[in-house]
C-alpha positions in Angstrom: 88.1 -56.2 -32.4 90.2 -57.4 -35.6 90.2 -60.6 -34.1 93.6 -60.1 -31.7 92.8 -56.4 -31.2 93.5 -55.7 -27.0 94.7 -59.8 -26.4 98.1 -59.7 -23.9 99.9 -62.9 -24.3 102.4 -64.5 -21.4 105.1 -66.7 -22.2 106.5 -68.7 -19.3 109.6 -71.2 -20.0 113.0 -70.9 -18.8 114.2 -71.4 -22.5 115.0 -68.0 -23.9 115.0 -68.9 -27.2 111.7 -70.4 -26.5 110.6 -67.0 -25.3 111.6 -64.7 -28.1 110.2 -67.5 -30.8 106.7 -67.8 -29.5 106.8 -63.3 -28.8 108.1 -63.3 -32.6 104.7 -65.4 -34.1 102.1 -63.5 -31.0 103.7 -59.8 -31.9 103.1 -61.2 -35.8 99.5 -61.7 -34.7 98.3 -58.6 -33.1 99.1 -59.5 -29.4 100.9 -57.8 -26.7 103.4 -60.1 -25.7 105.2 -60.4 -22.3 107.8 -63.4 -21.0 108.7 -65.3 -17.4 111.5 -67.1 -17.0 109.7 -68.9 -14.5 105.8 -69.5 -12.3 107.5 -67.1 -10.1 108.7 -64.2 -11.7 105.4 -65.0 -14.2 102.3 -64.8 -11.2 104.3 -61.8 -9.9 104.2 -60.0 -13.5 100.3 -61.0 -13.9 99.6 -59.2 -10.6 100.5 -56.2 -12.7 99.3 -56.9 -16.1 96.8 -59.3 -16.5 97.2 -61.9 -19.5 93.8 -63.1 -22.1 96.5 -65.8 -23.2 99.1 -67.4 -21.0 101.8 -70.1 -22.9 103.8 -71.6 -20.1 106.5 -74.7 -20.3 105.0 -78.0 -18.4 108.7 -78.8 -17.1 110.2 -75.8 -15.3 112.7 -75.5 -11.7 111.1 -74.9 -8.7 107.2 -74.6 -10.0 106.3 -76.9 -12.3 103.7 -76.0 -15.3 100.8 -77.7 -13.3 101.7 -75.7 -10.4 101.9 -72.9 -12.4 98.5 -73.5 -14.0 96.6 -73.8 -11.2 97.7 -70.6 -9.6 96.5 -68.5 -12.7 93.3 -70.5 -12.8 92.8 -69.4 -9.3 93.9 -65.2 -10.0 91.9 -65.0 -13.3 89.5 -67.8 -14.2 88.6 -66.0 -17.5 92.4 -66.5 -19.1 93.2 -69.1 -21.4 95.7 -70.8 -20.5 98.1 -73.7 -22.3 101.1 -75.9 -21.8 103.6 -76.8 -24.1 105.8 -80.0 -23.4 108.9 -80.9 -25.4 109.4 -84.6 -23.8 106.2 -85.9 -25.2 104.4 -86.1 -21.7 101.1 -86.4 -23.5 99.8 -87.7 -20.0 101.1 -84.8 -18.2 99.4 -82.5 -21.0 95.9 -84.1 -20.4 96.4 -84.3 -16.8 97.0 -80.1 -17.5 93.9 -79.9 -19.2 92.0 -81.5 -16.9 93.1 -78.8 -14.3 91.7 -76.1 -16.9 94.3 -75.5 -19.6 92.7 -75.2 -22.8 94.6 -77.3 -24.5 98.8 -78.6 -25.4 100.6 -78.1 -28.1 104.4 -79.5 -28.4 108.2 -78.3 -28.5 109.8 -77.8 -31.2 106.9 -76.4 -32.9 107.0 -77.6 -36.6 105.9 -76.5 -39.0 105.7 -73.2 -36.8 102.1 -72.5 -38.7 101.0 -74.9 -36.0 101.9 -72.1 -33.3 100.7 -69.9 -35.3 97.3 -71.0 -35.6 97.0 -72.3 -31.6 97.4 -68.8 -30.7 94.0 -67.6 -33.2 92.5 -70.3 -31.9 93.2 -69.2 -28.6 92.3 -65.8 -29.3 89.2 -66.8 -30.6 88.1 -68.4 -27.5 88.9 -65.3 -25.4 86.8 -63.8 -28.3 84.1 -65.7 -27.7 83.6 -66.2 -24.2 83.9 -62.1 -23.8 81.2 -61.6 -26.4 78.9 -64.2 -24.3 79.3 -61.8 -20.7 78.6 -58.9 -23.2 75.4 -60.9 -24.4 74.4 -61.9 -20.8 74.4 -58.5 -19.8 72.6 -57.6 -22.4 70.0 -59.4 -21.6 69.5 -58.6 -18.8 69.5 -54.9 -19.5 67.6 -55.3 -22.6 64.3 -54.3 -20.8 65.3 -50.6 -20.7 68.3 -49.6 -23.2 70.6 -49.7 -20.0 68.0 -47.8 -17.7 67.3 -45.7 -20.5 63.9 -45.6 -20.6 61.2 -43.3 -22.1 59.0 -42.0 -25.2 59.3 -38.8 -24.9 60.6 -36.8 -28.3 63.8 -35.3 -26.5 64.7 -39.1 -25.0 64.1 -40.9 -28.7 66.4 -38.1 -29.8 68.8 -39.3 -27.5 68.8 -42.7 -28.4 69.0 -41.9 -31.7 72.3 -40.4 -31.0 73.3 -43.1 -29.1 72.7 -45.7 -32.5 74.3 -43.3 -34.9 77.4 -43.0 -32.2 78.0 -47.0 -30.9 80.1 -48.0 -34.0 81.9 -45.1 -34.1 85.4 -43.9 -32.3 84.3 -40.1 -32.2 84.7 -38.6 -29.0 81.7 -37.6 -27.3 80.7 -35.1 -24.5 77.2 -35.8 -22.4 75.9 -32.6 -21.0 72.8 -32.7 -18.3 71.7 -32.0 -14.6 72.8 -34.7 -11.8 71.1 -37.4 -12.1 69.8 -37.4 -15.7 71.3 -40.4 -16.4 75.1 -39.3 -18.0 76.5 -42.7 -17.6 73.7 -44.6 -18.5 74.1 -43.3 -22.0 77.9 -43.9 -22.0 77.3 -47.5 -21.1 74.6 -48.0 -24.2 77.1 -45.5 -26.4 79.7 -48.7 -25.9 77.8 -51.8 -24.9 75.5 -51.7 -27.9 78.2 -50.9 -30.3 81.1 -53.0 -31.9 83.1 -52.3 -29.2 81.2 -53.8 -26.8 83.5 -57.0 -25.8 86.6 -53.9 -25.2 86.8 -52.7 -21.6 84.8 -50.0 -20.9 86.2 -48.0 -17.6 84.2 -45.6 -16.1 85.9 -42.5 -13.6 84.0 -39.7 -11.5 87.1 -36.8 -12.1 85.3 -35.0 -9.2 85.9 -37.9 -6.4 89.9 -38.2 -7.6 92.7 -37.0 -4.9 94.4 -34.0 -6.5 97.8 -35.5 -6.1 96.7 -38.5 -7.4 95.1 -38.1 -10.3 98.2 -38.3 -12.5 98.8 -41.3 -11.1 95.8 -43.0 -11.3 94.8 -41.8 -15.3 98.2 -42.8 -16.3 99.7 -45.4 -14.2 103.3 -45.2 -12.1 106.5 -47.1 -12.4 108.2 -48.9 -9.0 109.5 -46.0 -6.7 107.8 -43.3 -8.6 107.1 -42.0 -5.1 106.7 -43.3 -1.8 104.5 -46.0 -1.2 104.7 -47.1 -5.0 106.0 -50.6 -4.3 105.5 -51.9 -7.9 105.0 -50.3 -11.3 100.5 -50.0 -11.9 99.0 -49.2 -15.2 96.9 -46.2 -15.4 92.8 -46.0 -16.3 94.1 -45.6 -19.6 95.3 -48.3 -20.3 93.6 -50.2 -18.2 90.9 -48.9 -20.9 92.8 -49.9 -23.8 91.2 -51.0 -26.8 87.9 -50.1 -25.3 86.3 -46.7 -24.1 87.0 -44.4 -21.4 84.5 -42.3 -19.2 85.3 -39.3 -17.5 82.9 -38.0 -15.6 82.7 -34.8 -14.2 85.5 -33.3 -17.3 85.4 -30.1 -15.0 86.5 -31.1 -11.9 89.7 -31.7 -13.6 92.5 -28.8 -12.5 93.7 -26.7 -15.0 97.4 -28.8 -15.0 95.7 -31.7 -15.4 93.2 -30.4 -18.2 97.0 -29.8 -19.8 98.5 -33.2 -19.6 94.7 -34.9 -21.0 95.0 -33.1 -23.9 98.2 -34.6 -24.8 96.9 -37.6 -24.2 94.1 -37.5 -26.3 96.2 -35.6 -28.8 99.3 -37.5 -29.2 97.5 -41.1 -28.1 99.8 -41.9 -25.5 100.6 -42.2 -21.4 103.8 -41.4 -19.8 103.1 -43.1 -16.7 104.6 -41.1 -13.5 108.1 -41.9 -12.7 108.8 -43.2 -16.1 111.0 -41.4 -19.4 109.2 -44.3 -21.7 105.5 -43.3 -23.4 103.1 -46.0 -23.4 100.6 -45.9 -26.4 96.5 -46.4 -25.8 93.8 -46.4 -28.0 91.2 -45.4 -26.5 87.5 -43.8 -27.0 86.8 -41.0 -24.8 83.8 -40.6 -23.6 83.2 -37.3 -21.0 80.3 -35.6 -19.2 79.8 -32.6 -17.2 77.0 -30.7 -15.3 79.0 -27.9 -16.1 78.6 -25.1 -18.8 82.1 -26.1 -20.5 81.8 -23.3 -22.9 81.1 -20.7 -20.7 83.8 -21.4 -17.9 87.0 -21.8 -20.5 85.4 -17.9 -21.4 86.5 -17.9 -17.5 89.4 -19.4 -17.9 88.1 -22.3 -15.4 88.5 -24.5 -18.4 90.7 -24.9 -21.2 89.8 -23.7 -24.2 91.8 -26.0 -26.4 90.6 -28.8 -24.7 87.1 -27.9 -24.7 86.8 -28.2 -28.2 88.9 -31.6 -28.2 86.2 -33.6 -26.0 83.4 -31.9 -27.7 83.4 -33.2 -31.4 79.6 -34.7 -30.3 77.9 -33.5 -27.9 74.8 -35.5 -26.1 72.3 -33.6 -24.0 70.3 -35.3 -21.9 67.1 -33.3 -20.5 66.3 -32.8 -17.0 63.6 -34.9 -16.0 60.7 -31.9 -15.6 61.8 -31.5 -19.2 60.1 -34.7 -20.1 56.9 -35.3 -17.7 55.2 -37.8 -20.1 58.1 -39.9 -19.2 57.1 -40.4 -15.7 54.9 -42.5 -16.0 57.2 -45.0 -17.8 59.9 -44.8 -15.4 57.6 -45.3 -12.4 56.4 -49.0 -14.0 60.4 -49.3 -15.1 61.4 -49.0 -11.9 58.6 -50.8 -9.8 59.9 -53.8 -11.7 63.3 -53.8 -11.2 62.3 -52.9 -7.6 59.5 -55.6 -7.4 59.8 -57.8 -10.0 57.2 -59.7 -10.9 54.7 -58.2 -8.0 52.8 -55.8 -10.3 52.3 -53.4 -7.2 49.6 -50.8 -8.5 50.3 -47.2 -7.8 46.8 -44.6 -7.2 45.9 -41.9 -9.5 46.8 -39.6 -6.5 50.6 -40.3 -6.0 51.0 -40.8 -9.6 49.1 -37.2 -9.7 51.6 -36.3 -7.5 54.5 -37.5 -8.8 53.4 -35.8 -12.5 53.5 -32.5 -10.8 56.4 -32.9 -8.7 59.8 -30.5 -10.5 62.5 -33.5 -9.2 65.2 -31.7 -8.7 67.4 -34.6 -8.7 65.6 -35.8 -12.1 66.0 -39.7 -13.0 68.0 -40.5 -9.8 65.8 -39.3 -7.3 62.4 -40.8 -8.9 64.2 -44.2 -8.8 65.2 -43.4 -5.0 61.6 -42.4 -4.4 60.2 -45.9 -6.0 62.5 -48.4 -4.2 61.9 -46.4 -0.9 57.7 -46.5 -1.4 58.6 -50.3 -2.3 60.6 -50.9 0.9 58.1 -48.9 3.5 55.5 -49.8 1.6 52.8 -52.9 2.1 53.3 -54.4 -1.4 49.9 -54.1 -1.9 49.6 -50.4 -3.6 51.5 -47.0 -3.8 49.4 -44.3 -2.3 50.6 -40.7 -1.6 51.6 -42.0 2.3 53.9 -43.6 0.3 55.7 -41.1 -1.2 58.5 -38.6 0.6 56.5 -35.9 2.6 58.3 -33.5 0.7 57.2 -34.6 -2.9 53.8 -34.8 -1.2 54.1 -31.2 0.3 55.2 -30.3 -2.7 52.3 -31.3 -4.8 49.7 -29.9 -2.5 51.3 -26.2 -3.2 50.9 -26.6 -6.4 47.5 -27.8 -6.0 47.3 -24.6 -4.2 47.7 -22.7 -7.3 51.7 -21.4 -6.9 55.2 -22.2 -7.8 56.2 -23.2 -10.7 54.0 -26.3 -10.7 50.8 -25.3 -10.4 49.4 -26.5 -13.3 46.9 -29.2 -11.8 46.5 -32.5 -13.6 43.4 -33.9 -13.6 42.6 -37.5 -13.7 41.9 -37.1 -17.4 45.4 -35.5 -17.9 47.2 -38.0 -16.5 45.6 -40.7 -18.1 45.0 -38.4 -21.4 49.3 -38.3 -21.2 49.5 -41.8 -20.9 47.0 -43.2 -23.7 48.9 -41.1 -25.8 52.3 -42.3 -24.8 51.3 -45.7 -25.4 49.2 -45.7 -28.7 52.1 -43.5 -30.3 55.0 -46.3 -29.4 52.6 -49.4 -30.4 52.5 -47.3 -33.9 55.4 -46.8 -34.1 56.4 -50.9 -33.3 52.9 -51.7 -35.6 51.8 -53.3 -32.7 54.9 -55.6 -32.1 53.9 -55.6 -28.1 57.6 -57.4 -26.9 58.8 -54.3 -28.6 56.3 -52.6 -27.2 57.0 -53.1 -23.7 60.5 -52.8 -24.2 60.1 -49.0 -25.4 58.1 -48.2 -22.9 60.6 -50.1 -20.0 57.2 -52.3 -18.6 56.6 -55.6 -18.2 54.1 -57.7 -20.9 51.6 -58.1 -18.0 51.1 -54.3 -17.2 51.6 -53.8 -20.9 48.0 -55.7 -21.4 46.2 -54.1 -18.9 47.6 -51.1 -20.7 46.1 -51.9 -23.8 43.3 -53.2 -22.5 42.1 -50.1 -20.6 42.6 -47.9 -23.6 41.5 -49.9 -26.7 44.8 -50.0 -27.9 45.2 -52.4 -30.4 42.4 -54.7 -30.1 41.2 -57.4 -27.6 43.3 -58.6 -24.9 43.4 -61.5 -22.1 45.0 -59.2 -18.7 42.7 -57.0 -17.1 43.5 -53.5 -14.6 41.7 -52.4 -11.2 40.4 -49.7 -12.1 41.2 -46.9 -9.5 44.4 -47.3 -10.2 47.3 -47.1 -12.6 49.6 -50.2 -13.0 
């Protein structure tokens, strides 16, 4: 972010002149500012609109600054809270820091530049904390780019598109069958780019109750409808400065499509029950398993919204279109569901999975491996550990009927795996760590594969001869 984009500042002081001065400085830094004249009103405000930075007076009627500080740190542990003191009470300010305050600043602010620099340092602290959180998440998912594993030409094309889009604010439409990983791609575009430390909000449009869609997306004012006992920001406001992912966009009713189009054009939302519009700066990534081009031609989807969303399209191939990635995905899910176990897979089981059509795509494969790990003996995965429907489908294929009838021999299976590993190993110029990450397998598994197929010279780890590991 520009250092301060997306920062929400709350000033708590019973003196209006102090609040207004702080708001003026905060807005000059690009903060979104709120103010409250007491600890009680500030807590009520924070329940509705959490703040990144809170600047509070120490001496206030009813609730003291220290008591308020403790409550805020419990409510919003990642927010930074600083205290203001106009009574020279350094001892109390130090006590506040022991309770979790970022720092303290004395009133009156002299010179005023002192307050500006103080707030900038707080904003930098917030940014660093968010970046560290992101880096931890990235380390957790680095092995497979948020679960996107594969070396096939089609999936590599997807990864290249992610790399091109990650630092842009361009609207993206992700298409593909259910279970192909559309949300994973959306998350990769967001979390691998320049906006990774900003909000990412995922919305399943198909699960939204039709009568509540508008209030969920755009928010509502207190009293807007029965049960609206307080104002609530919508999901677009929650995603402000970041990305909103609208999954199954084709499920939105036509009336809602028109309102969404206006939001995208005007970059502002109007909460239900309000006459005021709220500016939002949000990158929109939408996804669908429908043919929206055909739907707008039949009137089931708005043509203008389609072209507004379809600036860049990323199409995800079905799993049966990239069968060569199945061994890589199998090992990636094994490492995920049985970390450190290195469970081997018999050639018969892998052959069956390669021949299966996977109507549920990668999601179905993940469930299959999780089931095999949960129900098996964790020593080896064989045909008996696979779902019966998959095994019977494989038997049908061997019998010569159905689309999967092109039977794969053991040699075919090994050739697919050898060629895939060889291609990746050459792409990374022999970097084993990077090769393992691209293939989605552990280092131990990679070493066994390299030795088995005599790729890249000598290796210390070995693999059993009767199983694919």
